[in-house]
N, C-alpha and C positions, 0 to 999 in steps of 0.2 A: 504494500500500500504506500502510496506517495505521501510525503509530508508536505504541508503547505506553510509558507511564511505568511504571517498576518500583519497587515499594515493599515493603520487608520490615521489620517492626518488630523490632528487636533487643531484648535483655533490658532495655536502658536506655530503650526506647521511641523511639529515633531511627530515621529511615528509612535503608535501604540497598538496594542492588540485590537483586532476587530475584523476588517475586511481582508479576504485572501489576496495576496499579491499575484498579479498575472504572470504565469510562467510560459515558456515557449509552447508546451503542449496545449495549454488553454487557448493561446492565440491561434494555433493551427486548427484546433477544433472549431473555434468561432469562424475562421475563414472558410473551412469546409462546409459548415452548416449554412453560412450566408450564401455560398454558391449553389448548394442544393435547393435552398429555399427560394432564391432568386429565380432559378429555372422553373420551379414548381409554380410560383406566383405568376410569372410571365406567361406560362402555358395556360393557367386558369383564366387569366385576363385576356387571352386570345392574342397575345403579343409575341408568342414563340410557339412554333409547331413542335409537337412531341417527336416528329420525324426529323427535325433539323439537326445538323451537325453541332450547332451551338448548344442546343439542349443536352445532347449526349456528352459534349465536352465539359460543360459545367457540372453535370452529374458525375462524370468520371473523375474529374479533378477534386470536386468536393467530397465525394464518398471515399476517394483514395486517401485524402487527408484524414478523414474521420476514421478510416480503417487503420491507418498508421498510428493514430492516437490510441485506438482501442488495443492494438498490438502492444504498444508500449505500456499500457496500463493493465494488460492481461485481463480484458473484459470479453469473455468468449461470445456472449450474445451479440455484442456490437461488432466483434471481429467477423462473425458469420454474416450479420446484416449488411454491414458496410463493405465487406469483402465481395460478397455476391453482387451487391449494387454496383460496385466499381467494375467488376468483371463484365456484367451485362451491359453497362454503359460503354465500356471500351469496345465490346463486340459490336454494339450498335453504331459506334463511331467508325470502326474499321469496315463494317459491312452494312451500310445504311439500307433500310427497307427489308432486311431479312427477318426481323423480329415482328414486323407488322406494327400498326398504330391503331388508336381507338377510332 
């Protein structure tokens, strides 16, 4: 289990216990999640086709980052979820149209 450093800036600006400090894995997981969510929201809003290379690329990169974080944190459920999501997205990117669309 990973330990977190806690930092909370008081009125004087000195650190104290409270809010977890952002580490590299947290930043990577946020970047991955934003990419997957952006693709999903854009497709739901009709601004991006599910069959587009851009949609597949955003999903492949985002889920790949999330799978990497899950591997580093040894979270088997998310390794499975994000690993399969990344593989399917890469397949759709390399072979457009073979998986079908809605």
